[in-house]
C-alpha positions as CSV (number, residue, x, y, z in Angstrom):
1,M,-46.8,-93.9,13.5
2,E,-45.4,-90.7,15.0
3,K,-45.7,-88.8,11.7
4,E,-49.4,-89.3,11.6
5,L,-49.8,-88.6,15.6
6,K,-47.9,-85.3,15.0
7,R,-50.5,-84.6,11.7
8,F,-53.4,-85.4,13.9
9,R,-52.4,-83.0,16.9
10,V,-51.7,-80.2,14.5
11,L,-54.7,-80.6,12.7
12,A,-56.9,-80.9,16.2
13,Y,-55.5,-77.7,17.4
14,V,-55.7,-75.7,14.1
15,V,-59.7,-77.1,13.7
16,G,-60.2,-76.1,17.4
17,V,-59.0,-72.6,17.0
18,A,-60.9,-72.3,13.6
19,L,-64.0,-73.6,15.4
20,L,-63.6,-70.8,17.9
21,V,-63.1,-68.4,15.7
22,L,-66.5,-69.5,13.3
23,C,-68.4,-69.0,16.6
24,V,-67.2,-65.3,17.1
25,A,-68.0,-65.0,13.2
26,L,-71.3,-66.4,14.0
27,G,-71.9,-64.1,16.7
28,L,-70.9,-61.0,14.4
29,K,-73.3,-62.4,11.8
30,Y,-76.4,-62.6,13.8
31,L,-75.6,-60.2,16.8
32,G,-73.5,-57.6,14.8
33,D,-75.4,-57.8,11.4
34,A,-71.9,-58.1,10.1
35,P,-71.7,-61.2,8.1
36,T,-68.7,-60.8,6.2
37,M,-66.3,-62.7,8.4
38,M,-69.0,-65.6,8.3
39,R,-68.5,-65.5,4.3
40,I,-64.3,-65.8,4.7
41,V,-64.4,-68.3,7.9
42,G,-67.3,-70.5,7.2
43,P,-65.5,-72.0,4.2
44,G,-62.2,-72.0,5.7
45,H,-63.5,-73.9,8.6
46,G,-65.1,-76.5,6.2
47,F,-62.2,-77.3,4.4
48,L,-60.0,-77.7,7.5
49,Y,-62.6,-80.1,9.2
50,A,-62.4,-81.7,6.1
51,V,-58.5,-82.3,6.3
52,Y,-58.9,-83.3,10.0
53,L,-61.6,-85.9,9.1
54,V,-58.9,-87.3,6.6
55,V,-56.2,-86.9,9.3
56,S,-58.0,-88.7,11.6
57,I,-59.1,-91.6,9.7
58,D,-55.8,-92.3,8.7
59,L,-54.4,-92.3,12.4
60,A,-57.5,-94.4,13.2
61,I,-56.7,-97.2,10.6
62,K,-53.2,-97.4,11.4
63,A,-53.7,-97.0,15.3
64,R,-56.6,-99.6,14.9
65,W,-58.8,-97.6,17.0
66,S,-62.5,-98.7,18.1
67,M,-65.2,-97.5,15.9
68,K,-66.4,-95.7,18.9
69,G,-63.2,-94.1,19.7
70,T,-63.1,-93.2,16.1
71,A,-66.2,-91.8,15.9
72,L,-65.6,-89.7,19.2
73,V,-62.6,-88.0,17.5
74,L,-64.4,-87.2,14.4
75,V,-67.4,-85.5,16.5
76,A,-64.9,-83.5,18.6
77,G,-64.0,-81.3,15.3
78,M,-67.5,-79.8,15.4
79,V,-67.6,-78.7,19.4
80,P,-65.9,-76.0,20.5
81,F,-62.8,-76.5,22.6
82,L,-63.5,-80.4,22.3
83,S,-61.1,-81.0,19.7
84,F,-58.3,-79.6,22.1
85,Y,-59.3,-82.3,24.8
86,A,-59.6,-85.0,22.1
87,E,-56.3,-84.3,21.0
88,R,-54.8,-84.6,24.5
89,R,-56.4,-87.8,25.4
90,V,-55.4,-89.4,22.0
91,H,-51.8,-88.4,22.7
92,E,-51.9,-89.6,26.2
93,K,-53.4,-92.9,24.9
94,M,-51.2,-93.5,22.1
95,Q,-48.0,-92.6,24.2
96,A,-48.9,-95.2,26.8
97,G,-49.8,-97.5,24.2
98,L,-53.6,-98.1,25.0
99,P,-56.1,-98.6,22.5
100,L,-58.8,-95.9,21.6
């Protein structure tokens, strides 16, 4: 299960960074009247988030996470900075052998 955990950790960071870049792109679109960055970053983040969902669900099934824990991890990819926190908590709990 180490391989799945590593995949999840990488995707959590990538999605977290992509979400922060998306926030900047949204700011540029609405505050700076510059929609070009949003056209590039928006679909990219959407694709990465879909991959994050698949990787998270795969890990959740193999690690037998609770429905609540799984749902919280999935939602974490939609809130800025929360995916970084979720990644840290998942890693700590899995290393300790505790359920999520």
